Backbone as a ProteinNet text record, in pm:
[ID]
protein_1_A
[PRIMARY]
MSALNGFIKVFYDFGNWLSKMIYLQILWLIFTILGLGLFGVIPATVAVTTVISKWFQEGYDAPVFQIFLHTYKKQFLRSNGLGIVLIVIGIFLYIDLNISKQVIQSAFLHSLLLFIVLLYTVVLLYFFPVFARYQLKYFQYFKQSFFIAFSRPFETVAMMLCILLLYYLFVYLPVLTFFLGVSLTIFPITWFAHRAFIQLEEKKMN
[TERTIARY]
7825.1	7905.2	7842.8	7707.3	7637.3	7651.6	7652.6	7669.8	7808.1	7909.4	8046.6	8054.4	7991	7988.4	7917.9	7811.2	7738.7	7824.5	7901.4	7990.9	8100.1	8156.4	8262.2	8208.6	8085.2	8024.8	8003.2	7952.6	7931.5	8064.3	8167.3	8300.6	8356.7	8337	8384.9	8311.7	8179.7	8099.3	8138.6	8163.5	8204.9	8341.5	8434	8566.6	8559.8	8474.2	8456.2	8399.4	8297.9	8237.5	8339.6	8415.3	8513.2	8622.6	8670.3	8775.9	8725.8	8600.7	8544.2	8522.1	8487.1	8469.6	8603.6	8708.9	8842.2	8887.1	8858.4	8891.3	8819.9	8693.1	8616.9	8679.1	8721.2	8786.5	8914.2	8993	9118	9087.1	8986.1	8946.4	8902.5	8826.8	8781	8899.5	8997.1	9115.8	9193.6	9216.5	9294.4	9226	9095.9	9025.1	8992.9	8988.5	8977.9	9105.4	9219.5	9348.9	9363	9320.2	9328.1	9244.1	9135.9	9050.7	9095.1	9219.6	9279.4	9204.4	9153.4	9090.1	8950.9	8943.2	8815	8724.9	8782.7	8702.3	8693	8760.2	8753.9	8665.7	8646.7	8577.5	8430.2	8361.6	8218	8194.7	8259.2	8237.1	8285.4	8391.9	8438.8	8335.2	8272.5	8167.9	8044.5	8009.1	7898.3	7928.8	8052.4	8092.4	8083.4	8129.2	8118.9	7971.9	7889	7745.8	7681.1	7720.5	7664.7	7702.4	7826.9	7871.1	7790.3	7778.8	7705.5	7557.7	7502.4	7363.3	7343.7	7441.8	7436.8	7441.5	7516.2	7520.5	7382.1	7307.3	7174.3	7075.2	7101.8	7011.9	7049	7179	7224.3	7306.4	7344.6	7429.1	7574.1	7653.7	7791.3	7888.5	7836.9	7923.1	7932.7	7858.3	7864.7	8009.4	8063.2	8204.2	8234.3	8317.5	8342.8	8414.7	8530	8612	8542	8479.4	8411.9	8300.5	8218.7	8108.2	8163.8	8265.4	8324.9	8381	8464.1	8530.6	8429.1	8332.3	8230	8151.3	8110.4	8033.6	8117	8240.1	8329.2	8347.2	8372.6	8395.4	8266	8158.6	8031.6	7973.4	7982.9	7917.9	8013.2	8134.4	8234.9	8186.7	8145.2	8105.1	7972.4	7875.3	7742.1	7743.8	7811.5	7816.2	7893.6	7997.6	8073	7987.9	7907	7819.9	7722.3	7658.6	7563.6	7636.3	7752.4	7829.1	7876	7916.1	7960.3	7846.1	7723.9	7606.3	7590.1	7602.5	7590	7700.4	7821.7	7935.3	7917.1	7875.6	7855	7746	7636.1	7527.2	7576.7	7653.3	7706.4	7798.5	7887.1	7977.7	7898.3	7800.2	7715.8	7643.7	7587.7	7518.1	7614.8	7733.8	7835	7874.3	7896.7	7932.4	7817.5	7694.5	7576.8	7558.8	7581.3	7567.8	7669.1	7790.8	7894	7864.3	7815.7	7778.1	7662	7563	7446	7485.7	7576.8	7616.7	7704.6	7797.7	7898.8	7864.7	7785.3	7759.5	7615	7522.6	7380.5	7322.6	7350.8	7306.5	7155.9	7081.5	6935.3	6891.6	6822.4	6780.5	6687.4	6596.6	6501.8	6575.8	6662.4	6736.1	6826.2	6889.7	6979.9	6900.6	6783	6697.9	6651.3	6618.7	6576.6	6689.8	6810.5	6926.5	6956	6940.7	6961.8	6860.5	6737.7	6634.2	6670.3	6719.9	6762.1	6879.6	6971.3	7084.7	7035	6932.8	6873.3	6816.6	6744.1	6689.2	6801	6906	7022	7086	7096.3	7160.2	7084.1	6950.6	6872.2	6874.2	6875.6	6888.4	7024.7	7128.4	7264.3	7274.5	7209.4	7213.1	7153.9	7045.7	6978.5	7033.5	7107.5	7149.6	7227.3	7328.5	7413.3	7338.7	7259.5	7179.9	7077.9	7014.4	6919	6991.2	7107.7	7186.5	7228.3	7261	7306.2	7192.1	7069.6	6957.4	6873.6	6855.3	6760.8	6829.1	6766.6	6808.2	6709.4	6750.2	6661.5	6722.5	6640.3	6693.2	6773.5	6855.1	6958.4	6914.5	6824.6	6790.8	6681.3	6628.9	6529.8	6591.3	6723.8	6790.3	6771.5	6778.1	6757.1	6611.6	6520.7	6377.1	6339.3	6391.1	6361.1	6420.3	6541.1	6604.8	6522.5	6474.9	6393	6262.2	6199.5	6070.9	6086	6186.5	6205.3	6241.4	6325	6369.2	6251.5	6150.5	6036.9	5919.6	5926.3	5824.9	5855.9	5984.6	6028.5	6109.2	6042.4	6113.4	6192.3	6143.1	6216	6355.6	6363.1	6492.7	6582.4	6522.9	6599.8	6661.9	6582.1	6633	6738.8	6714	6809.4	6944.3	6941	7064.7	7142.6	7071.4	7136.3	7197.2	7126.5	7178.8	7303.8	7301.9	7418.8	7539.4	7515.9	7624.1	7680.9	7592.9	7636.9	7721.2	7675	7748.6	7884.1	7885.5	8011.1	8107.5	8054.3	8139.8	8216.4	8145.4	8211.1	8306.9	8270.1	8358.7	8490.1	8480.9	8601.2	8684.4	8617.3	8690.1	8774.2	8715.2	8784.8	8882.5	8853.7	8943.6	8975.1	9055.7	9080.4	9144	9212.2	9273.6	9167.1	9046.7	8937.4	8896.8	8917.8	8881.2	8957.2	9084.7	9166.3	9125.6	9099.1	9070.9	8924.3	8833.1	8690.5	8603.2	8664.5	8587.8	8473.5	8501.3	8398.9	8305.5	8361.4	8278.3	8185.8	8237.1	8155	8048	8073.3	7972	7862.1	7901.5	7804.7	7719.1	7774.9	7703.1	7565.8	7556.3	7422.8	7332.2	7390.8	7310.1	7242.9	7321.6	7267.6	7168.3	7194	7102.1	6965.3	6964.3	6836.6	6769.3	6848.7	6792.2	6729.8	6799.4	6746.7	6614.3	6607.6	6483.9	6371.8	6404.8	6305.7	6259.6	6353.6	6319.1	6222.3	6252	6168.6	6027.5	6018	5886.8	5804.3	5868.1	5796.3	5760.5	5850.6	5822.3	5710.4	5708.7	5600.7	5467.2	5470.7	5349.2	5296.2	5388.1	5348.5	5286.2	5338.7	5286.2	5146.3	5123.3	4991.1	4895.6
10796.9	10918.8	11033	11042.7	11148.7	11129	11000.7	10970.5	11015.9	10992.5	11034.5	11186.1	11253.9	11400.8	11453.3	11381.6	11421.3	11407.2	11296.2	11274.7	11381.4	11411.5	11513.8	11649	11680.2	11808.2	11814.9	11704.5	11699.2	11714.6	11645.1	11652.2	11794.3	11855.9	11993.5	12091.2	12076.7	12165.8	12152.5	12028.6	12006.1	12069.5	12051.1	12111.4	12262.5	12319.2	12464.7	12514.4	12443.5	12478.3	12466.8	12357.3	12334.2	12440.3	12476.6	12578.4	12713.2	12744.4	12871.2	12869	12752.6	12739.4	12757.5	12698.1	12714.3	12859.8	12922.3	13064.3	13151.7	13122.6	13196.7	13180.7	13059	13033.3	13115.5	13122	13200	13348.1	13397.5	13538.4	13565.4	13471.9	13487.4	13496.4	13410.1	13410.9	13542	13584.2	13706	13828.3	13843	13962.8	13958.9	13839.5	13830.2	13883.6	13845.2	13893.3	14043.8	14091.9	14235.3	14317.4	14257.4	14324.9	14299	14255.1	14227.1	14117.5	14020	13904.8	13934.2	13992.5	14018.2	14107.3	14211.7	14305.5	14267.3	14159.1	14114.9	13995.1	13914.7	13787	13804.4	13900.4	13918.3	13970.3	14083.6	14129.5	14029.4	13953.3	13851.2	13739.9	13702.3	13599.1	13649	13775.6	13836.3	13836	13866	13870.2	13731.2	13627.9	13490.5	13453	13485.3	13454.3	13526.4	13651.3	13729.6	13669.6	13627.8	13564.3	13437.4	13352	13225.8	13252.8	13352.6	13391.1	13436.4	13510.4	13554.7	13436.4	13332.9	13212.1	13151.8	13146.7	13086.4	13174.3	13304.5	13396.8	13416.5	13421.2	13459.1	13351.7	13246.3	13143.6	13157.9	13056.2	13049.8	13139.1	13209	13301.4	13438.3	13458	13585.4	13609.4	13730.9	13759.5	13752	13657.6	13629.6	13744.1	13783.6	13883.7	14019.3	14060.4	14191	14197.7	14092.4	14089	14084.5	14000.7	13986.3	14120.1	14182.3	14307.2	14418.8	14430.6	14535.3	14517.4	14394.4	14366.6	14391.2	14344.7	14360.4	14508.1	14589.7	14733.1	14804.5	14772.7	14841.3	14807.4	14680.5	14634.1	14621.2	14671.5	14651.2	14701.6	14826.4	14885.7	14828.3	14820.6	14774.8	14629.5	14545.3	14403.1	14382.4	14461.4	14449.9	14490.7	14595.3	14638.8	14530.6	14468.9	14360.8	14235	14208.7	14090.4	14094.9	14212.8	14228.5	14197.2	14238	14206	14054.5	13986	13839.3	13773	13823	13766.2	13785.5	13904.8	13934.1	13843.5	13829.1	13741.1	13597.2	13552.9	13416.9	13391.6	13486.7	13474.2	13471.5	13559.3	13566.8	13433.8	13374.1	13246	13133.5	13137.4	13034.8	13039.5	13160.7	13177.2	13131.8	13171.3	13132.6	12981.4	12915.2	12769.4	12702	12751.9	12694.5	12718	12838.1	12867.7	12779.6	12765.7	12682.9	12537.2	12487.8	12347.1	12317.5	12407.2	12379.8	12436.1	12544.4	12611.5	12595.2	12642.3	12642.3	12501.8	12427.9	12288.5	12271.1	12357.1	12347.6	12294.4	12181.2	12119.5	12212.3	12278.7	12368.9	12486	12551.2	12667.1	12627.1	12510.9	12465.6	12435	12374.8	12345.9	12475	12574.5	12703.9	12770.2	12762.8	12820.6	12748.3	12616.8	12539.3	12578.4	12604.6	12648.9	12785.4	12875.3	13008.1	12995.6	12903.4	12878	12827.7	12742.7	12693.2	12808.7	12898.8	13016.7	13101.7	13120.8	13198.2	13132.3	13000.7	12927.1	12941.2	12928.2	12937.6	13080	13178.9	13318.1	13338.7	13282.1	13293.4	13227.4	13113.5	13043.4	13127.3	13196.5	13275.4	13416.9	13463.1	13602.8	13643.3	13566.7	13605.5	13600.2	13495	13497.6	13612.2	13640.9	13752.3	13884.9	13900.7	14023.2	14040.6	13929.1	13934.6	13966	13927.4	13939	14065.9	14107.5	14215.2	14341.6	14454	14582.3	14618.2	14600.1	14621.3	14720.1	14765.6	14847.5	14759.4	14820.6	14754.6	14623.2	14629.7	14508.7	14426	14474.7	14395	14269.5	14268.3	14147.6	14030.6	14058.6	13953	13907.3	14003.7	13973.3	13891.3	13932.6	13861.7	13721.2	13708	13576.6	13483.3	13535.5	13457.1	13415.3	13508.5	13481.7	13373.5	13384.8	13288.2	13150.7	13148.1	13021.7	12937	13001.5	12926.6	12920.4	12999.4	12988.8	12873.4	12840.7	12733.7	12629.7	12550.7	12456.1	12350.2	12309.1	12207.6	12257.7	12378.6	12434.5	12455.8	12494.7	12517.8	12388	12281.4	12150.9	12099.6	12119.4	12074.7	12145.4	12273.2	12347.8	12283.9	12256.5	12199.2	12062.9	11981.7	11850.2	11863.2	11958.8	11982.7	12025.8	12113.8	12159	12041.3	11953.6	11836.7	11743.3	11717.6	11630.9	11691.3	11820.8	11887.7	11887.9	11897.8	11892.9	11760.8	11650	11518.9	11503.3	11560.6	11555.9	11628.2	11745.7	11823.9	11758.9	11687.6	11616.6	11504.2	11429.5	11315.9	11359.1	11472	11525.6	11671.4	11695.1	11833.2	11923.6	11865.1	11946.9	12023.3	11966	12034	12163.8	12169.8	12290	12411.3	12391.2	12502.1	12543	12445.7	12475.1	12507.1	12453.8	12468.9	12494.6	12510.6	12516.6	12614.6	12738.9	12843.8	12835.7	12829.8	12831	12709.5	12591.6	12471	12470.3	12537.5	12548.4	12646	12756.6	12860	12816.4	12733.5	12695.2	12632.2	12523.4	12464.8	12555.4	12632.6	12726.2	12826.9	12881.6	12981.3	12918.2	12793.3	12725.8	12705.3	12653.5	12631	12763.2	12862.8	12995.5	13053.7	13039.9	13087.8	13020.6	12891.1	12815.4	12869.6	12898.1	12952.3	13090.7	13175	13309.7	13304.4	13219.1	13208.7	13164.8	13064.5	13013.1	13120.6	13193.9	13296.8	13415.5	13452.6	13565.5	13532.9	13409.1	13368	13362.2	13314.7	13307.9	13448.2	13541.4	13680	13744.5	13711.3	13767.3	13713.8	13587.9	13527.2	13564.7
5181.4	5171	5250.8	5242.9	5316.6	5466.3	5511	5653.3	5700	5612.1	5644.7	5653.6	5557.6	5558.2	5682.7	5721.8	5842.3	5965.7	5972.3	6086.1	6090.2	5972.4	5965	6010.6	5969.5	6009.4	6160.7	6217.6	6362.7	6435.6	6387.1	6447	6436.7	6320.6	6299.5	6390.2	6397.8	6482.5	6629.1	6672.9	6811.6	6837.1	6743.3	6757	6760	6676	6673.1	6805.2	6857.1	6986.3	7098.8	7100.9	7206.6	7205.7	7087.1	7078.1	7129.7	7100.8	7148.7	7299.2	7351.4	7497.2	7569	7514.5	7573.3	7561.8	7448.3	7427.2	7529.9	7554.6	7655.9	7793.5	7825.4	7954	7967.7	7860.4	7861.8	7882.6	7811.1	7828.3	7971.6	8027.9	8166.1	8262.2	8244.1	8329.9	8315.6	8191.9	8166.6	8226.3	8200.9	8245.7	8395.2	8452.4	8598.3	8662.1	8606.2	8655.9	8633.8	8516.9	8487.6	8584.9	8633.4	8731.5	8873.7	8889.3	9020.9	9096.8	9022.5	9084.4	9136.2	9252.7	9318.1	9233.8	9172.7	9095	8947.4	8910	8772	8750.1	8854.7	8838	8802.6	8863.3	8835.1	8693.1	8652.2	8514.3	8409.7	8438.6	8344.6	8331	8442.9	8440.1	8365.8	8387.5	8313.1	8163.5	8127.2	7986.2	7922.5	7993.1	7942.4	7922.1	8019.9	8010.9	7893.7	7871.1	7760.5	7625.9	7611.6	7485.7	7459.7	7559.9	7543.8	7516.5	7583.1	7559.1	7414.4	7360.9	7220.9	7126.2	7162.9	7080	7063.8	7172.5	7167.8	7091.5	7089.3	7020.3	6873.8	6844	6709.5	6639.2	6710	6650.6	6695.7	6664.7	6714.1	6636.2	6535.2	6461.3	6528.1	6636.3	6709.5	6754.1	6731.2	6761.8	6911.5	6949.9	7090.9	7160.1	7105.7	7175.1	7183.2	7074.1	7072.7	7176.6	7181.3	7278	7420	7440.9	7573.8	7621.9	7540.5	7581	7603.8	7513.4	7526.8	7656.4	7685.2	7807	7931.2	7930.4	8045.6	8081.8	7980.4	8004.1	8044.2	7973.1	7997.9	8134.1	8174.1	8296.9	8415.2	8402.5	8507.5	8643.7	8650.1	8778.5	8827	8737.3	8777.4	8823.7	8748	8784.6	8914	8935.3	9060.6	9180.2	9162.5	9271.7	9312.8	9213.3	9242.1	9289.5	9229.8	9267.5	9411.1	9456.6	9595.2	9691.3	9654.5	9736.6	9747.3	9634.1	9633.6	9716.1	9702.5	9776.7	9927	9967.5	10109.7	10167.2	10093.9	10140.2	10150.4	10050	10051.1	10169.7	10199.3	10314.2	10444.8	10453.1	10572.8	10597	10490.8	10503.7	10540.7	10482.6	10512.8	10660.8	10712.2	10854.3	10943.4	10906	10985.7	10989.8	10876.2	10871	10964.2	10965	11051.1	11199.1	11230.1	11369.1	11412.3	11322.9	11353.2	11376.4	11292.9	11300.6	11421.6	11452.4	11554.5	11692.3	11695.9	11823.5	11868.4	11787.1	11827.5	11825.6	11717.6	11703.3	11720.4	11652.5	11651.4	11515.3	11514.2	11388.5	11310.3	11380.3	11314.3	11250.9	11326.3	11275.9	11158.9	11172.1	11065.2	10937.8	10952.9	10837.3	10770.8	10853.2	10800.5	10721.9	10776.3	10708.4	10576.5	10577	10454.5	10347.2	10390.5	10296.3	10238.1	10320.9	10274.7	10178	10207.5	10117.7	9982.4	9982.9	9858.7	9776.7	9842.4	9774.5	9715.8	9794.3	9749.3	9627.2	9628.4	9519.7	9388.8	9395.4	9271.3	9216	9303.5	9258.4	9192.6	9252.5	9198.8	9061.2	9043.5	8915.7	8802.9	8831.6	8728.6	8716.3	8816	8818.6	8692.8	8656.1	8543.2	8409.5	8381.2	8257.9	8254.7	8368.7	8374.8	8349.6	8411.3	8393.4	8247.8	8181.5	8042.4	7945.4	7981.6	7887.3	7906.2	8030.2	8057.8	8110.1	8081.5	8138	8249.5	8372.7	8486.5	8584.3	8677.5	8785.9	8880	8960.7	9039.3	9103.5	9202.4	9277.3	9211.3	9098.3	9025.6	8964.7	8947.8	8896.4	8992.8	9122.5	9222.1	9221.3	9213.9	9213.5	9090	8973.1	8848.6	8848.4	8901.8	8911.6	8999.2	9110.9	9204.1	9137.1	9068	9001.9	8895.5	8810.5	8702.6	8758.3	8860.8	8919.8	8966.8	9025.5	9079.7	8982.1	8875.6	8770.1	8675.9	8663.6	8574.7	8653.8	8736.3	8824.1	8747.9	8628.5	8552.3	8516.6	8462.7	8423.6	8545.2	8655.9	8778.7	8829.7	8833.5	8878.1	8779.9	8650.3	8548.3	8565.1	8596.3	8622.5	8737.4	8845.5	8964.2	8933.9	8856.5	8819.7	8733.1	8642	8556.9	8639.9	8736.9	8824.8	8903.3	8950.4	9026.3	8939.2	8816.5	8725.2	8688	8664.4	8630.1	8747.7	8868	8987.6	8991.3	8970.7	8972.3	8854.1	8739.3	8622.8	8651.7	8712.9	8743.3	8854.7	8945.3	9050.8	8990.9	8896.2	8836.3	8726.6	8661.6	8558	8590.1	8692.7	8737.9	8632.9	8534	8429.3	8350.8	8341.8	8271.6	8340.4	8471.7	8547.3	8495.4	8463.4	8413.8	8272.6	8185.8	8045.4	8016.8	8100.9	8070.7	8193.6	8309.9	8434.8	8434.7	8400	8405	8284.9	8164.8	8044.3	8037.2	8075	8070.4	8178.8	8289.2	8394.8	8353.8	8293.9	8256.1	8137.5	8049.5	7927.6	7955.4	8034.3	8058.6	8140.7	8233	8311.6	8218.9	8125.6	8032.3	7936.2	7895.1	7803.1	7867.7	7989.4	8058	8094.4	8129.4	8157.5	8031.1	7918	7789.7	7757.6	7781.5	7760.7	7850	7976.3	8069.9	8025.5	7981.1	7935.5	7818.3	7719.4	7599.9	7636.8	7723.3	7763.5	7833.7	7925.4	8000.7	7912.9	7820.9	7732.3	7634	7583	7492.5	7565.7	7689.7	7771.7	7798.9	7822.8	7849.9	7728.5	7609	7483.4	7452.8	7493.3	7469.3	7581.3
[MASK]
++++++++++++++++++++++++++++++++++++++++++++++++++++++++++++++++++++++++++++++++++++++++++++++++++++++++++++++++++++++++++++++++++++++++++++++++++++++++++++++++++++++++++++++++++++++++++++++++++++++++++++++

């Protein structure tokens, strides 16, 4: 009987988690549209990350909508300012990679650009969890993201593997992209980032 109760509890907890993940995805879509797409996507992503981060700190009873709305409104301008910097850098690197591959065709230059793209990617992975957890000066978010990414290589590699696995999952089950694409992608990133934060903060205290 206890085994059955345990199974029911696990099933209930999973259903509760899944419903909240889908709810987060819906909120992300709505508030991205409300922000006219380009100006809504960054603060909406920050809000999703903040909610998930709160789950790891306070449990899954943390109020989803209240945290999401408060974060979205409070961080709208600041997150957009930093997000635009990330988007511009990403576009610049994408253009450079294409020019390097199709025009310059230098193996050394292309390898160097790929390395820079790798650095950009790991900073991007940590940026939203760092933004959700810490109150820093403007460009210190990039510096802190870079520092944590290379201080905790296990968590960084684990994030990348999760992104790769989710990419193939969404390719084979594209319907999941609409219902869980953003929230399910952010969840493992935030979990591993949270793990990295705790380890570094405990090390700093000792």
